[in-house]
C-alpha positions in Angstrom: 23.4 45.4 -80.1 23.0 46.3 -83.7 24.0 49.7 -85.0 20.4 49.9 -86.4 19.0 49.4 -82.9 15.4 50.5 -82.9 13.8 52.5 -80.1 11.5 49.6 -79.1 14.3 47.0 -79.1 16.6 49.3 -77.1 13.9 49.9 -74.4 13.2 46.1 -74.2 16.9 45.4 -74.1 17.5 47.9 -71.3 14.8 46.3 -69.2 16.1 42.8 -69.9 19.6 43.8 -69.0 18.4 45.3 -65.7 16.3 42.3 -65.0 19.1 39.9 -65.9 21.6 41.7 -63.8 19.2 41.1 -62.1 10.0 52.1 -37.7 12.3 55.0 -38.8 15.9 55.5 -37.8 14.5 56.3 -34.3 12.8 53.0 -34.1 15.7 51.3 -32.5 15.2 48.0 -30.7 15.7 48.6 -27.0 16.8 45.0 -26.9 17.6 43.4 -30.3 17.0 39.9 -28.8 13.2 40.8 -28.4 10.7 42.1 -30.9 10.1 45.9 -31.0 6.8 47.1 -29.6 7.0 50.4 -31.3 4.3 51.1 -33.9 5.9 50.6 -37.4 6.1 53.6 -39.7 4.6 51.5 -42.5 2.7 48.2 -42.8 5.0 45.2 -43.0 4.3 41.6 -43.7 4.5 39.8 -40.4 4.2 36.2 -41.6 7.3 34.3 -42.7 7.2 34.7 -46.5 10.8 34.1 -47.3 12.0 31.8 -50.1 14.1 29.9 -47.5 13.1 28.2 -44.3 13.3 30.0 -41.0 16.4 29.0 -38.9 15.9 27.9 -35.3 19.3 29.2 -34.5 18.5 32.9 -34.9 15.9 35.4 -33.7 14.2 37.4 -36.5 12.5 40.8 -36.3 11.0 43.1 -38.9 12.4 46.6 -38.6 12.4 49.9 -40.5 14.8 52.9 -40.7 15.2 56.0 -42.8 17.9 56.9 -45.2 19.4 60.3 -45.5 16.8 61.3 -48.1 13.9 60.5 -45.7 12.9 57.3 -47.4 11.8 54.5 -45.0 13.5 51.2 -45.7 12.0 47.9 -44.6 14.4 45.3 -43.3 14.8 42.0 -41.5 17.1 41.9 -38.5 18.7 38.5 -37.7 20.4 38.0 -34.3 22.0 34.7 -33.2 20.2 33.1 -30.3 21.9 33.1 -26.9 24.2 35.9 -27.7 25.0 36.1 -24.0 24.8 39.9 -23.8 28.1 40.4 -25.6 28.5 43.0 -28.3 28.3 41.5 -31.8 29.9 42.2 -35.1 27.2 43.2 -37.6 26.6 42.9 -41.3 24.4 44.9 -43.7 23.3 42.7 -46.6 21.5 43.6 -49.9 20.9 42.3 -53.4 20.6 41.1 -56.1 19.4 44.0 -58.3 15.7 43.7 -58.6 15.4 41.2 -55.8 13.9 41.6 -52.3 15.1 40.8 -48.8 13.0 37.6 -48.8 15.3 36.1 -51.4 19.1 35.9 -51.6 20.0 38.7 -49.2 17.8 37.3 -46.5 19.3 33.8 -47.0 22.8 35.3 -46.7 21.8 37.4 -43.6 20.2 34.5 -41.8 23.0 32.1 -42.6 25.7 34.5 -41.4 23.6 35.2 -38.2 23.8 31.5 -37.6 27.6 32.0 -37.5 27.4 34.6 -34.8 26.8 38.0 -36.5 23.9 40.4 -36.1 22.7 41.0 -39.7 20.2 43.1 -41.5 18.8 42.4 -45.0 16.9 45.3 -46.4 14.8 46.3 -49.4 16.3 49.2 -51.4 14.4 52.5 -51.8 11.5 52.3 -54.2 11.3 48.4 -54.1 9.8 45.6 -52.0 8.3 46.8 -48.7 10.5 49.9 -48.6 9.1 53.4 -49.3 9.8 55.8 -52.1 7.9 56.9 -55.2 7.7 56.1 -58.0 8.0 52.3 -57.6 10.6 50.0 -59.3 13.2 52.6 -60.0 16.9 52.5 -59.0 19.5 55.2 -58.4 23.3 54.9 -58.0 23.2 57.7 -55.4 20.1 56.8 -53.4 20.9 53.1 -53.4 24.4 53.8 -52.3 22.9 55.8 -49.5 20.7 52.9 -48.6 23.7 50.9 -47.6 25.0 53.6 -45.3 21.5 53.9 -43.8 21.7 50.2 -42.9 25.0 50.9 -41.2 23.4 53.8 -39.3 20.7 51.4 -38.1 23.1 48.7 -37.0 25.4 51.1 -35.2 22.4 52.2 -33.1 21.6 48.7 -31.8 22.7 48.1 -28.2 23.8 44.6 -29.1 26.0 45.7 -31.9 29.7 46.8 -31.7 29.5 49.8 -34.1 33.3 49.5 -34.7 32.8 46.1 -36.1 30.4 46.5 -39.0 30.8 44.9 -42.5 28.8 44.9 -45.7 27.7 42.1 -48.1 26.5 43.0 -51.6 25.1 40.4 -54.0 24.9 40.7 -57.8 24.1 44.3 -58.8 24.3 45.3 -55.2 27.9 44.1 -55.1 28.9 47.1 -57.1 26.7 49.4 -55.1 28.1 48.0 -51.9 31.7 48.7 -53.1 30.7 52.2 -54.0 29.2 52.7 -50.5 32.1 51.3 -48.6 34.6 53.4 -50.5 32.9 56.5 -49.1 31.7 55.2 -45.7 34.7 54.7 -43.5 32.7 53.2 -40.7 32.5 49.9 -42.6 35.5 47.7 -41.7 35.3 44.9 -44.3 33.2 44.1 -47.4 32.2 41.1 -49.5 30.8 41.3 -53.0 29.3 38.0 -54.2 28.6 37.2 -57.9 29.0 41.0 -58.5 27.5 43.1 -61.3 28.8 46.6 -62.0 25.4 48.1 -63.0 26.8 51.3 -64.3 29.1 49.5 -66.6 26.5 47.1 -68.0 23.9 49.8 -68.5 26.2 52.2 -70.2 28.4 49.8 -72.2 26.3 46.6 -72.5 27.6 43.1 -71.7 31.4 42.7 -72.3 31.5 46.4 -73.2 29.9 45.7 -76.6 28.0 49.0 -77.0 29.7 51.5 -79.3 29.8 55.3 -78.6 27.2 55.8 -81.4 24.9 53.2 -79.8 25.3 54.8 -76.4 24.5 58.2 -77.8 21.4 56.8 -79.5 20.3 55.1 -76.3 20.7 58.3 -74.3 18.7 60.2 -77.0 15.9 57.7 -76.7 15.8 57.6 -72.9 16.1 61.4 -72.7 13.0 61.8 -74.9 11.2 59.2 -72.9 11.3 61.7 -70.0 9.0 64.0 -72.0 6.6 61.1 -72.5 6.7 60.3 -68.8 6.3 63.9 -67.8 3.3 64.4 -70.1 1.7 61.2 -68.7 2.5 62.0 -65.1 4.0 58.7 -64.4 7.0 56.7 -65.7 6.7 54.1 -68.4 7.7 50.6 -67.4 9.4 47.9 -69.4 8.2 44.4 -70.2 7.6 42.0 -67.3 11.0 40.7 -66.3 12.3 37.3 -67.5 9.2 36.2 -69.4 11.0 33.7 -71.7 9.9 33.4 -75.3 12.6 31.0 -76.5 16.1 31.6 -77.8 17.3 33.6 -74.8 21.0 33.4 -73.8 21.7 30.6 -71.2 22.4 33.2 -68.4 18.9 34.7 -68.9 17.4 31.2 -68.7 19.4 30.7 -65.5 18.0 33.9 -64.0 14.4 32.8 -64.9 15.2 29.4 -63.3 15.7 31.3 -60.0 13.3 34.2 -60.1 10.3 32.5 -61.8 10.4 29.2 -59.9 8.1 28.9 -56.9 10.3 26.0 -55.7 13.3 28.2 -55.7 13.4 32.0 -55.7 10.0 33.4 -56.8 8.6 36.2 -54.6 5.6 38.3 -55.5 7.3 41.6 -54.5 10.5 41.0 -56.5 10.8 43.0 -59.6 12.7 40.2 -61.3 9.9 37.7 -60.5 6.8 39.3 -61.8 7.2 43.0 -62.4 9.5 45.4 -64.3 11.7 48.4 -63.9 10.8 51.9 -65.2 12.1 52.4 -68.7 14.3 55.3 -67.7 16.0 53.5 -64.8 19.3 53.2 -66.7 19.7 56.9 -67.2 21.4 57.8 -63.9 23.6 54.8 -64.0 25.0 55.5 -67.5 26.9 58.6 -66.3 27.8 57.6 -62.8 30.4 54.8 -62.8 30.3 52.9 -59.5 33.9 51.7 -59.5 35.6 55.2 -59.6 36.8 55.1 -56.0 37.1 51.4 -55.4 40.8 51.8 -54.4 39.6 54.0 -51.5 38.2 50.9 -49.8 41.8 50.1 -48.7 43.2 49.6 -46.2 40.0 47.9 -45.3 39.8 44.3 -46.7 37.8 43.3 -49.7 36.6 39.8 -50.7 35.2 39.2 -54.2 33.4 35.9 -54.8 32.4 34.7 -58.2 31.4 31.5 -60.0 33.9 30.0 -62.5 31.2 29.6 -65.1 29.4 32.9 -64.5 28.8 35.1 -67.5 29.4 38.1 -65.1 32.8 36.9 -63.8 34.6 39.7 -65.6 32.9 42.3 -63.4 34.7 40.9 -60.3 37.9 40.4 -62.1 37.9 44.1 -63.2 37.0 45.2 -59.7 39.8 43.1 -58.3 42.3 44.6 -60.7 41.2 48.2 -59.8 41.1 47.6 -56.0 44.0 48.2 -53.7 45.4 45.7 -51.2 44.2 43.9 -49.0 42.0 42.2 -51.5 41.1 38.6 -52.5 39.2 37.1 -55.5 37.6 33.7 -54.7 36.5 31.8 -57.8 34.0 29.0 -57.0 34.7 26.0 -59.4 31.9 25.1 -61.7 29.5 27.7 -60.4 27.3 29.9 -62.6 26.0 33.4 -61.6 22.8 32.4 -59.9 24.3 29.4 -58.1 25.6 32.0 -55.6 22.0 33.2 -55.0 20.7 30.3 -53.0 22.7 27.1 -53.3 23.9 26.3 -49.8 26.3 23.7 -51.2 28.0 26.3 -53.4 27.9 29.6 -51.5 31.1 29.7 -49.4 29.5 30.9 -46.1 32.2 29.4 -44.0 34.8 31.4 -46.0 32.8 34.6 -45.6 32.3 34.1 -41.9 36.1 33.5 -41.5 36.8 36.6 -43.5 34.6 38.7 -41.3 35.8 37.0 -38.1 39.3 37.9 -39.0 38.6 41.5 -40.1 35.9 42.4 -37.5 37.8 41.4 -34.4 36.9 43.1 -31.2 39.7 45.2 -29.7 42.2 43.0 -27.9 40.5 39.7 -29.0 41.4 37.0 -31.5 37.9 36.2 -32.7 34.4 37.4 -33.0 
């Protein structure tokens, strides 16, 4: 970013950085192996509209639950078939930042359900099928709460052992997941895959390239944008995400190759596919560092997974350095950032399953 950064360029840059990083709690399933007959709190898409094929090895249900702020979150619950009535370990899954549950998080959730876990992939507040106004805005606090709300939901399911719950965060939700697990002691283990620290990239730019003067200028511009939004009565939005014009960095092209491709990751409800964030979305992240309490995850185990060739690798390396034991950093040879979104030949699902099997053991047993 240039020291002579213009207002327009900053606002466009902020949106690009976000994109590149890029039914209530009472509606509990009486039997998670069968669909709920309760009337949903909000309309949900019933047809299978995921970016990945439906697995014959799991049962799938659309569900909703509320977070602590009263926002209704829409989610997909995946349960392995023929669970045999035993209590299952469970995983809450979300991410990437600007994605929806029909994309990477759903793929992770379904694949881990195939390996024996009850899983829930959810849309964050203000995005996808979840509630909250205005749309397409993010919050380090509310989104951290979303993770704990998913833990609430899982812990109320009769088929779930609430003492064996883990969390998986992908991309920008990797950092949010770590922030949530640090404070939510109910979670027994956490995986962050191809992690972004959204507070760091929004406040300091990539590789911490933003100077204090540039940060002050950015905050000045975003603060004044609030008056524009207040006068208009609705928030301004940035340019449509990942509309390539030519000359973009390779990692932005990689993002577009996932989110814009109908053969890969495009989904009409995803902000990164065909929409945009509100211009002032970075404000709350710029003064709320997500990694402050990462050491408090211990003694619960942490697994960080990142691609060797990912532009974002330094986020996981920094998190690993700041975290306390037990911790592990798994680098996937040759992989870039988005390879860990959907490439089944690259994402180490067996390693993740083994991690959770080891760390979510039932009392007195040697495996899940």
